[in-house]
C-alpha positions in Angstrom: 0.0 0.0 0.0 1.1 3.6 -0.5 0.5 5.5 2.7 2.5 8.7 3.4 3.6 8.7 7.0 5.8 11.7 6.8 3.3 14.0 8.4 3.0 11.7 11.3 6.8 11.4 11.7 7.1 15.1 11.6 4.5 15.4 14.4 6.5 13.0 16.5 9.7 15.0 16.0 8.0 18.2 16.9 6.4 16.8 20.1 7.8 19.4 22.5 6.2 22.3 20.6 2.5 21.3 20.9 3.0 19.9 24.4 4.6 23.2 25.7 2.0 25.2 23.8 -0.8 23.3 25.6 0.8 24.2 28.9 0.0 27.9 28.3 -3.1 29.7 29.7 -5.6 27.4 27.9 -5.1 24.8 30.7 -7.1 22.3 32.7 -7.6 24.0 36.1 -10.4 22.1 37.8 -9.6 20.9 41.4 -11.4 18.0 43.1 -11.1 18.1 46.9 -12.8 17.0 50.1 -12.4 14.6 53.0 -12.5 10.9 53.5 -14.2 9.9 56.8 -15.5 6.9 58.7 -19.1 6.1 57.9 -19.9 5.2 61.5 -18.3 7.9 63.7 -17.1 10.5 61.2 -13.4 10.2 62.1 -10.9 11.2 59.5 -9.4 8.3 57.5 -5.8 9.6 57.1 -3.8 8.1 54.2 -7.0 7.0 52.3 -6.3 7.0 48.6 -8.5 8.8 46.0 -7.5 7.7 42.5 -8.7 8.3 38.9 -7.7 5.2 37.0 -8.2 6.6 33.6 -5.7 9.4 34.3 -3.3 7.4 36.5 -3.7 10.3 38.9 -4.6 10.5 42.6 -4.1 11.9 46.1 -3.4 10.4 49.6 -5.5 12.0 52.4 -3.7 13.9 55.1 -4.1 13.5 58.9 -7.4 15.3 58.8 -8.6 13.1 55.9 -8.3 15.8 53.4 -7.4 15.1 49.7 -7.0 17.3 46.7 -6.4 16.5 43.0 -5.5 19.5 40.8 -5.2 20.0 37.1 -8.3 18.2 36.0 -10.1 18.7 32.7 -13.9 18.9 32.4 -15.4 15.5 31.9 -16.8 12.4 33.5 -14.4 10.4 35.6 -14.6 7.2 37.6 -13.1 7.6 41.1 -11.8 4.8 43.3 -11.5 5.5 47.0 -9.6 3.0 49.2 -8.4 2.7 52.8 -6.9 -0.3 54.6 -9.7 -2.2 56.4 -12.4 -0.5 54.5 -14.7 -1.6 51.6 -13.4 0.2 48.5 -15.7 2.7 46.9 -16.2 3.5 43.2 -18.1 6.6 42.2 -18.7 8.4 38.9 -18.2 12.2 39.0 -19.0 14.8 36.4 -16.5 17.8 36.5 -17.4 21.2 35.1 -15.9 23.4 37.8 -14.1 23.0 41.1 -15.9 20.4 43.2 -15.8 19.4 46.8 -16.9 15.8 47.7 -16.6 14.0 51.0 -16.4 10.2 50.9 -17.7 8.0 53.7 -16.1 4.5 54.0 -17.3 1.7 56.2 -14.6 1.3 58.8 -15.3 -0.2 62.2 -14.0 1.7 65.2 -12.2 -1.3 66.8 -10.1 -1.5 63.6 -8.7 2.1 63.9 -5.9 1.2 66.4 -3.3 1.2 63.7 -3.3 2.3 60.1 -1.1 1.3 57.2 0.1 4.5 55.5 2.2 3.2 52.7 -0.1 1.7 50.1 0.6 0.6 46.6 0.7 4.1 45.4 -0.6 5.0 41.9 2.7 6.8 41.3 5.0 3.9 42.1 7.9 3.8 39.6 7.2 7.5 39.1 9.4 8.0 36.1 8.2 5.1 34.1 5.7 5.5 31.3 2.8 3.2 31.8 -0.6 2.6 30.3 -3.4 0.3 31.2 -6.5 -1.5 30.0 -9.3 -1.4 32.6 -12.0 -3.9 33.4 -14.5 -2.6 30.9 -12.0 -2.6 28.0 -11.1 -6.2 28.9 -14.7 -7.3 29.0 -15.2 -5.8 25.5 -12.0 -7.7 24.3 -13.2 -11.1 25.6 -12.0 -13.9 23.4 -8.7 -12.2 22.6 -5.2 -13.1 24.0 -3.3 -10.8 26.2 -1.1 -9.7 23.3 -4.1 -8.9 21.2 -5.6 -6.8 24.0 -2.4 -4.9 24.6 -1.7 -4.1 20.9 -4.3 -1.3 21.1 -1.8 0.6 23.3 0.8 2.9 21.7 4.2 1.3 21.6 2.9 -2.2 21.9 2.9 -4.7 18.9 2.7 -8.4 18.5 5.1 -11.2 17.6 2.9 -13.9 16.1 3.3 -17.5 14.8 0.1 -17.9 12.7 -3.4 -16.8 13.8 -3.4 -18.6 17.2 -0.1 -17.6 18.8 0.8 -14.1 19.9 3.3 -12.5 22.2 3.5 -8.8 23.2 6.3 -6.6 21.9 7.2 -3.4 23.8 9.3 -0.8 22.0 10.7 -3.5 19.7 11.6 -6.0 22.5 9.8 -9.2 23.3 10.3 -12.7 24.7 12.8 -13.0 27.5 13.1 -9.2 27.6 9.5 -8.6 28.6 8.6 -9.7 32.1 5.0 -10.8 32.8 3.6 -10.6 36.3 0.6 -12.8 36.9 -1.2 -12.3 40.2 2.0 -10.5 41.4 4.2 -13.5 40.5 6.7 -13.4 37.6 5.4 -15.8 34.9 7.8 -18.7 34.2 6.4 -20.8 31.3 9.1 -21.5 28.7 8.7 -17.9 27.4 11.9 -18.2 25.4 10.1 -19.6 22.4 8.7 -17.2 19.7 5.7 -19.6 19.5 5.2 -19.8 23.3 2.3 -17.5 24.1 1.8 -16.5 27.8 -0.1 -19.2 29.7 -2.4 -16.8 31.4 -6.2 -16.4 31.4 -6.9 -12.7 30.9 -10.3 -13.1 32.6 -8.6 -13.8 35.9 -7.3 -10.2 36.0 -9.0 -6.9 36.8 -6.6 -4.8 34.8 -3.7 -5.1 32.3 -0.8 -2.6 32.8 2.2 -2.1 30.6 5.3 -0.5 32.1 7.4 0.9 29.2 11.1 1.0 30.0 13.8 -0.9 31.7 12.4 -2.0 35.2 15.1 -4.4 36.4 15.6 -2.6 39.8 12.2 -3.7 41.2 11.4 -6.7 39.0 14.8 -8.2 38.3 16.1 -9.6 35.0 14.0 -10.0 31.9 12.6 -6.5 32.4 14.8 -4.8 29.9 12.0 -4.0 27.5 9.2 -3.5 30.0 6.7 -5.3 32.2 3.2 -6.6 31.5 1.2 -6.7 34.8 -2.0 -8.8 35.0 -3.3 -7.2 38.1 -5.4 -9.5 40.4 -9.0 -8.8 41.2 -9.4 -7.7 44.9 -11.2 -10.2 47.0 -14.5 -9.0 48.5 -14.8 -8.6 52.3 -18.6 -8.6 52.7 -20.7 -11.7 52.7 -22.8 -10.5 49.7 -22.7 -12.9 46.8 -21.8 -11.6 43.4 -20.3 -12.7 40.1 -20.1 -12.5 36.3 -21.2 -14.7 33.4 -19.6 -14.0 30.0 -20.1 -15.5 26.6 -18.6 -14.9 23.1 -19.2 -16.1 19.6 -16.3 -15.9 17.1 -16.8 -15.9 13.3 -13.3 -16.5 12.1 -12.7 -20.1 13.4 -16.5 -20.7 13.9 -16.1 -21.0 17.6 -16.7 -19.3 20.9 -16.2 -19.4 24.6 -17.5 -18.4 28.0 -16.5 -17.8 31.6 -18.1 -17.7 35.0 -17.0 -16.1 38.3 -18.6 -16.3 41.7 -17.3 -14.5 44.8 -18.3 -13.4 48.3 -17.4 -13.1 51.9 -18.0 -15.2 54.9 -20.8 -14.2 57.3 -19.5 -13.4 60.7 -15.9 -13.3 59.6 -15.2 -9.7 58.6 -12.4 -9.3 56.1 -12.5 -12.9 54.8 -13.3 -13.3 51.1 -13.2 -16.0 48.4 -13.5 -16.3 44.6 -13.8 -19.2 42.1 -13.6 -18.7 38.3 -13.6 -20.9 35.2 -13.4 -20.2 31.5 -13.1 -22.0 28.1 -12.7 -21.3 24.4 -12.6 -23.4 21.3 -12.2 -22.4 17.6 -11.5 -24.3 14.4 -9.2 -23.4 11.6 -8.6 -19.7 11.0 -9.5 -18.2 7.7 -7.3 -15.8 5.6 -9.0 -13.6 3.0 -8.6 -16.2 0.3 -8.2 -19.6 1.9 -8.4 -21.6 5.1 -5.3 -21.7 7.4 -5.4 -25.4 7.8 -4.6 -26.9 11.3 -4.7 -23.7 13.2 -7.6 -24.5 15.6 -7.2 -23.9 19.4 -8.8 -25.1 22.6 -8.3 -23.5 26.0 -9.7 -23.8 29.5 -8.7 -22.3 32.8 -9.9 -22.4 36.4 -8.8 -20.6 39.5 -9.8 -20.3 43.2 -8.6 -17.9 45.9 -9.3 -17.1 49.5 -7.9 -14.3 51.6 -8.2 -12.3 54.8 -7.4 -8.7 55.4 -7.9 -6.2 58.2 -6.2 -3.0 59.3 -2.9 -4.8 60.2 -2.7 -8.2 58.8 -3.4 -10.0 55.5 -3.1 -13.5 54.1 -4.2 -15.1 50.9 -4.0 -18.4 49.0 -4.5 -18.6 45.2 -4.4 -21.5 42.7 -4.9 -21.6 39.0 -4.7 -24.2 36.2 -4.5 -23.2 32.5 -4.6 -25.6 29.6 -4.1 -24.9 25.9 -3.9 -27.0 22.7 -2.9 -25.3 19.5 -2.6 -26.5 16.0 0.4 -25.3 14.0 -0.1 -24.2 10.4 0.3 -27.3 8.3 1.8 -25.4 5.4 4.7 -24.3 7.6 6.2 -27.9 7.4 7.8 -28.3 4.0 9.2 -31.5 2.4 12.3 -30.1 0.7 14.4 -27.0 0.3 13.0 -26.5 -3.2 9.5 -26.8 -1.9 10.3 -24.3 0.8 11.6 -21.7 -1.7 8.6 -22.3 -3.9 6.2 -21.8 -0.9 7.9 -18.5 0.0 7.6 -17.3 -3.6 4.2 -18.6 -4.5 2.1 -16.5 -2.1 -0.3 -19.4 -1.6 0.1 -22.1 1.0 1.0 -25.5 -0.5 -1.4 -27.2 1.9 -5.0 -26.0 2.1 -7.9 -28.1 3.2 -11.6 -27.5 4.1 -12.4 -26.0 7.4 -12.3 -28.4 10.4 -12.2 -28.3 14.2 -9.7 -31.2 14.3 -6.2 -30.4 15.6 -3.6 -32.7 14.2 0.2 -32.7 14.2 2.1 -30.4 14.1 0.5 -29.2 17.3 1.4 -28.2 20.9 -0.2 -28.6 24.3 0.5 -26.7 27.5 -0.6 -27.1 31.1 0.4 -24.4 33.6 -0.2 -24.5 37.3 0.3 -21.5 39.7 0.1 -21.8 43.5 0.6 -18.6 45.4 0.6 -18.0 49.2 1.1 -14.5 50.6 1.0 -12.8 54.0 1.6 -9.3 55.3 1.7 -7.4 58.6 1.9 -3.8 59.6 4.9 -3.6 61.9 4.0 -0.1 62.9 1.6 2.5 61.6 4.3 3.4 59.0 6.0 0.2 58.1 4.7 -3.0 56.5 6.3 -6.4 55.8 4.9 -8.6 53.0 6.0 -12.1 52.0 5.1 -14.2 48.9 5.8 -17.7 47.9 4.8 -19.2 44.6 5.2 -22.5 42.7 4.7 -22.9 39.0 4.6 -26.1 37.1 4.6 -25.9 33.3 4.2 -29.0 31.1 4.8 -28.4 27.3 4.5 -31.0 24.6 5.1 -30.4 20.9 4.1 -33.0 18.3 5.5 -33.3 14.8 4.4 -35.2 11.7 6.3 -38.5 12.2 6.5 -41.8 10.3 5.4 -45.2 11.5 2.3 -43.9 13.3 4.4 -42.0 15.8 2.7 -38.6 15.4 0.9 -39.2 18.7 4.2 -39.3 20.5 5.6 -35.8 21.4 8.8 -34.8 19.8 9.4 -32.3 22.6 8.3 -33.0 26.1 9.4 -30.5 28.8 8.4 -29.9 32.4 9.5 -26.7 34.0 9.2 -26.4 37.8 9.8 -23.0 39.4 9.8 -21.9 43.1 9.9 -18.1 43.7 9.8 -16.1 46.9 10.1 -12.5 47.9 10.2 -10.5 51.2 9.3 -6.8 50.8 9.5 -4.1 53.5 7.6 -0.9 52.8 9.1 1.8 54.9 8.5 5.4 55.9 11.6 7.4 56.7 9.9 10.8 56.8 7.5 13.0 54.7 10.2 13.4 52.0 11.6 9.8 51.9 9.7 6.6 51.7 9.9 3.4 49.6 10.5 -0.3 49.7 13.4 -2.7 50.0 13.3 -6.4 49.3 14.9 -9.8 48.8 13.9 -12.2 46.0 14.8 -15.7 45.2 14.2 -18.3 42.5 14.8 -22.1 42.1 14.0 -23.6 38.8 14.5 -27.0 37.1 13.8 -27.9 33.5 13.4 -31.6 32.8 13.0 -33.5 29.5 10.4 -36.3 29.9 11.9 -39.5 28.4 10.2 -41.2 25.5 10.3 -38.7 22.7 12.7 -40.7 20.6 14.6 -37.6 19.5 17.4 -35.5 20.9 16.0 -32.8 23.1 15.9 -29.2 21.7 16.6 -27.9 25.1 18.9 -29.7 27.7 18.0 -30.4 31.3 19.1 -27.6 33.6 18.8 -26.1 37.0 18.8 -22.4 37.7 19.2 -20.4 40.9 18.7 -16.7 41.4 18.9 -14.4 44.3 18.5 -10.6 44.4 18.2 -7.6 46.7 16.8 -4.2 45.8 15.9 -0.8 47.3 13.6 1.8 45.7 13.1 5.1 47.4 10.6 8.0 46.6 11.4 11.6 47.4 8.3 13.9 47.2 8.8 17.6 47.0 5.4 19.3 47.3 2.5 18.3 45.2 4.2 18.8 41.8 7.5 17.0 41.9 8.5 13.5 43.0 11.8 11.8 42.5 12.7 8.2 42.6 16.0 6.3 42.8 16.8 2.6 43.2 19.4 -0.1 43.0 19.5 -3.9 42.6 22.1 -6.6 42.8 21.4 -10.1 41.5 23.3 -13.4 41.1 22.3 -16.2 38.8 23.8 -19.7 38.6 22.9 -22.3 35.9 23.9 -26.0 35.8 23.3 -27.5 32.4 23.2 -31.3 31.8 24.4 -31.9 28.2 23.8 -35.6 28.4 27.4 -36.7 28.3 27.5 -38.4 31.7 29.1 -35.5 33.6 27.0 -33.9 36.4 26.8 -31.0 35.7 28.3 -30.8 32.3 28.4 -27.0 32.2 28.2 -24.3 34.9 27.4 -20.7 34.3 27.6 -17.9 36.9 26.4 -14.4 36.3 26.4 -11.4 38.7 24.6 -8.2 37.6 23.5 -4.9 39.0 21.0 -2.3 38.0 20.4 1.4 38.8 17.5 3.7 38.1 16.5 7.3 38.6 13.2 8.9 37.8 11.1 12.0 38.1 7.5 12.9 37.9 7.0 16.7 37.5 3.9 18.7 36.9 5.1 22.2 36.0 1.6 23.4 35.3 -2.0 22.2 35.9 -2.1 20.9 32.3 1.3 19.5 31.8 2.8 16.3 33.2 6.3 15.1 32.6 7.8 11.7 33.5 11.5 10.8 33.0 13.4 7.7 33.8 16.9 6.5 33.1 17.7 2.9 34.1 20.4 0.4 33.6 19.2 -3.2 33.2 20.5 -6.7 32.6 19.5 -10.1 31.4 21.6 -13.3 31.6 21.3 -15.5 28.5 18.6 -18.2 28.7 19.6 -21.8 28.3 17.7 -21.8 25.0 20.1 -19.2 23.7 23.1 -21.1 25.0 22.3 -24.7 24.0 19.3 -25.0 21.7 20.2 -27.6 19.1 17.7 -28.9 16.6 14.2 -28.6 15.2 11.8 -26.5 17.1 8.6 -28.2 15.9 5.9 -25.7 16.7 8.1 -22.8 15.4 8.8 -24.8 12.2 12.5 -23.7 12.4 15.9 -25.1 13.3 17.4 -23.2 16.2 21.0 -23.3 17.3 22.5 -21.8 20.5 25.9 -20.3 21.3 27.5 -21.4 24.6 29.8 -18.3 24.6 27.0 -15.7 25.0 27.2 -13.4 28.0 24.7 -11.2 29.8 22.9 -8.4 28.0 23.5 -4.9 29.5 21.2 -2.1 28.7 20.9 1.6 29.4 17.5 3.1 28.6 16.0 6.5 28.9 12.3 7.3 28.6 10.5 10.7 28.5 6.8 10.6 28.8 4.7 13.8 28.5 1.0 14.6 28.7 -0.9 17.8 28.2 -4.5 18.9 27.7 -6.5 22.1 27.0 -8.5 23.8 29.8 -11.8 22.7 28.4 -10.7 19.1 28.1 -11.4 18.9 24.4 -7.8 18.0 23.4 -5.3 15.8 25.1 -1.8 14.7 23.9 0.3 12.0 25.4 3.8 11.2 23.9 6.7 9.0 24.8 10.3 9.2 23.6 12.6 6.3 24.3 16.2 5.3 23.6 18.1 2.2 24.6 21.6 1.0 24.2 22.0 -2.7 24.6 25.4 -4.4 24.6 25.6 -8.1 23.8 22.0 -8.0 22.4 21.0 -11.6 21.6 18.8 -12.3 18.7 17.9 -15.1 16.2 19.8 -14.5 13.0 18.6 -16.3 9.9 21.2 -18.6 8.4 19.8 -20.3 5.3 17.7 -23.5 5.2 18.4 -27.1 6.0 16.9 -30.4 4.8 16.2 -33.0 7.5 14.4 -36.3 7.6 11.4 -34.3 8.8 11.5 -31.8 5.9 13.2 -28.6 5.0 13.2 -25.7 7.5 14.8 -22.3 7.9 17.8 -22.1 10.3 18.1 -19.5 13.0 21.3 -19.1 15.1 21.4 -17.2 18.4 23.9 -14.4 17.9 25.0 -11.4 20.0 25.7 -7.8 18.8 25.6 -4.3 20.2 22.3 -2.6 19.5 20.7 0.9 19.7 16.9 1.1 19.7 15.0 4.3 19.8 11.5 5.5 18.9 8.4 7.4 19.9 4.8 6.8 20.8 2.0 9.3 20.3 -1.7 9.5 21.4 -3.9 12.4 20.5 -7.6 12.6 21.6 -10.0 15.3 20.7 -13.7 15.8 21.7 -15.6 17.1 18.7 -19.0 17.7 20.4 -22.3 15.9 20.2 -20.7 12.8 21.8 -18.0 12.4 19.1 -14.4 11.8 20.0 -11.6 11.5 17.5 -8.3 9.8 18.4 -4.9 9.1 16.8 -2.4 6.6 18.2 1.0 5.8 16.6 4.4 4.4 17.2 7.7 4.1 15.5 10.9 2.1 16.4 14.4 2.3 14.9 16.9 -0.4 15.7 20.5 -0.4 14.6 23.2 -3.0 14.8 26.2 -1.0 16.0 28.7 -3.7 15.1 27.6 -4.4 11.6 26.5 -0.8 10.9 23.1 -2.1 9.7 19.5 -2.3 10.8 18.4 -4.8 13.4 16.4 -7.8 12.3 12.7 -8.1 13.2 11.9 -4.6 14.4 8.2 -3.6 14.1 7.1 -1.3 11.3 5.7 2.2 11.8 2.0 2.0 12.8 -0.9 4.4 13.3 -4.5 4.0 14.3 -7.1 6.6 13.6 -10.5 6.2 15.3 -13.9 8.0 15.7 -16.0 7.2 18.7 -19.7 8.2 19.2 -21.2 8.1 22.7 -25.0 8.1 22.5 -27.7 9.1 24.9 -29.6 6.4 26.8 -32.3 4.7 24.7 -35.0 3.1 26.7 -33.5 0.7 29.2 -30.1 0.8 27.4 -27.3 3.1 28.4 -23.6 3.6 27.7 -24.4 3.2 24.0 -21.1 3.5 22.2 -20.0 3.0 18.6 -16.4 3.2 17.3 -14.8 2.8 13.9 -11.1 2.7 13.4 -8.5 2.1 10.7 -5.1 0.6 11.5 -2.2 1.5 9.2 1.0 -0.4 9.3 3.8 0.6 6.9 6.2 -1.7 5.2 9.4 -2.2 7.2 12.0 -0.6 5.0 14.8 -0.6 7.6 16.0 -4.2 7.7 19.4 -6.0 7.2 19.7 -6.7 3.5 20.4 -10.2 2.3 19.8 -11.7 5.8 16.2 -12.8 5.8 14.7 -15.5 3.5 12.5 -12.9 1.8 12.0 -9.2 2.0 9.4 -7.7 4.4 5.9 -7.8 3.1 4.0 -4.7 1.9 2.2 -2.4 4.4 -1.5 -2.8 5.0 -4.5 -1.1 6.3 -7.4 -2.7 8.3 -10.9 -1.4 9.0 -12.2 -2.3 12.5 -15.4 -1.4 14.4 -17.1 -1.9 17.7 -20.6 -1.4 19.1 -21.6 -1.8 22.8 -24.4 -1.0 25.3 -25.3 -1.7 28.9 -28.6 -2.2 30.7 -29.4 -2.2 34.4 -31.5 -5.1 35.8 -32.1 -4.1 39.4 -28.8 -4.6 41.2 -27.5 -6.5 38.2 -26.1 -5.4 34.8 -26.1 -6.7 31.3 -23.5 -5.7 28.8 -23.5 -6.6 25.1 -21.3 -5.8 22.2 -20.1 -6.7 18.7 -16.6 -6.3 17.5 -15.4 -6.5 13.9 -11.8 -6.6 12.7 -10.4 -6.5 9.1 -13.9 -5.8 7.9 -12.8 -5.3 4.3 -11.3 -8.8 4.4 -7.9 -7.6 3.3 -5.2 -10.0 2.4 -1.9 -9.1 4.1 1.1 -10.4 5.9 2.8 -8.9 8.9 6.6 -8.6 9.2 6.4 -9.8 12.9 4.6 -13.0 11.9 7.1 -15.9 11.9 4.7 -17.8 9.5 4.5 -14.9 7.0 6.7 -17.0 4.7 3.9 -19.5 4.1 0.5 -17.8 4.4 -1.5 -14.6 4.8 -2.7 -13.4 8.2 -6.3 -13.8 9.4 -9.1 -12.3 7.4 -12.4 -10.8 8.5 -13.6 -11.6 12.0 -16.7 -10.7 13.8 -17.2 -11.4 17.5 -20.4 -11.0 19.5 -20.0 -10.9 23.3 -22.2 -10.4 26.4 -21.5 -10.1 30.1 -24.0 -10.5 32.9 -22.8 -9.0 36.2 -24.9 -9.9 39.2 -24.7 -8.7 42.7 -22.3 -5.9 43.7 -18.8 -6.6 42.1 
């Protein structure tokens, strides 16, 4: 396609000009203030938190229970008010001028002996750019993977392997450089594979947050590119029974899914709550614009249960989840000879196309992931708190290839990964201008190849130990400036069994450190600036050191390099936001730059013919890299319920050793949307329609002569959504319809590992509903 993106790039380069212009007299000046008090006796609830999730902005009440949030634009906002030992309050507020609101929270007098003052502040990691998808957005995106949900945020794209496997990419980095926190626990599920999607049920989370930037100080290794946080749903503390039922129908794949959640408290035991949840999804072969994507069906199901207790001083919780997935791998990705492979790449049409089916045959993969988490905390004083978390994860992965002699039912790769993690965190208060947290973390992990595959393992058996210590301090200076500084030291040891009889065959020891400094500055009521500079690190994964052979579900031969060392990164991120006084225009922009030494990537190295067919070869290689780019989000209210928005991102990656472009960097992308919020019609309210177009430009900055084929052309997709809600007494019904690629465009994405063999998914329409009963 021929889309001129120069105007958009010019806008990115000129970001400081419009942002500073918006900071002039035409500014948002509304202030929201008031008190937070006890519902029973009217006492002030000091250190209560009043937070606006959509803005990431809030205030902590003082000793008299007073709060104040300045620099707000006119509009409708959802407020969340929370205090330790109280039932959280959510309230919708319309702001047209300065407003004073007092909040009353249910807080029993006998629980007021001690108060925790250091909460999980909304400005934690003050210098990091972060964006989130709230509960309503996640309900409307039901049926999608975590990566598909997050790709709507500027700076986030997807690394895919056909229509059913997707991993998030943040600022050009993915895989082992993106840390995922699930229920507050770092996810460990063989995430090294490009075809290994996160084994997480998005429906078990209340909110998805993306932290853009190196965050190794608090979270440890693997956070060079950023962090994806699947935030847990807070357990209820009242005995009222509530829950949700969700259902979805999916056109592309002719499938659907559903979920159910039930939660409540325990009568007579204040502060004790529980929740159970289950979900399932099944689809058949995906459909491209012109043909079926044979053997790309998927089946998933998940279940979780949690119970927890919390009062003004103590907390304890137990959580368990089980996630299972079975995925078919595109049959056309497995080729019989090198000549057939080249012909498949050049033809533009898959060599293997069959009629639609729900059957999942080899090549395929199955994954079962268990998570068990136990946590406890206690307020040592009214200004210090100690929290401890232990978690165990068990991940069983089996990959099946097309094998002779009726052996296709026997896995060619059979791995079990067991991981124990623990952390001890002290939240401390050293004075009004210094507070923060310090902690110890540990990990013990063992990867085991289950016997019986009949082939040499792609990944050897290994054991990994990790121990770390960190400190992260905040330095508030008035209401407009807060600084942050932190440091971390971490040691990692890996014993690798290469199967030669020695025990262990190879030992690796890595010691790394990370530093960070950040600032959150609000120079005016309408302008906010966040800045962070961080060093980060990542020891090489065993897959990068010792992979050797055919990775069946990736349809590629992967070869490691035992001489690789730790990646070292230095990244700077500037995030700015500004708005006009009347709230009709808002601009958010992020500039980022990272220098990564010993950057490890999979470098294409021709093709190879094996007894199982011909496959592309990828070798793990290290180089020195420089990655920089920008994200932009502009939103304007046009009147009569219309809102126009533009989101865009660009990434540039250079190989500093070769003097060339980096391989597999995302192309420039931009989304333009128009949303219409309509007045209530009969019983229906929150009527909303949105139409958008996604424009992705052809990646023209790539290493020449390295890949098996040039990047595909750019593409443009038309998408639309329609949703509404209806109150049914104390209950609520939400319904919606979502359409993607409505023009059924045939295209291929540069970040799709299967783009050599087939087009991406064609038109898809999904119809969803959610019934929320009780008070959730």
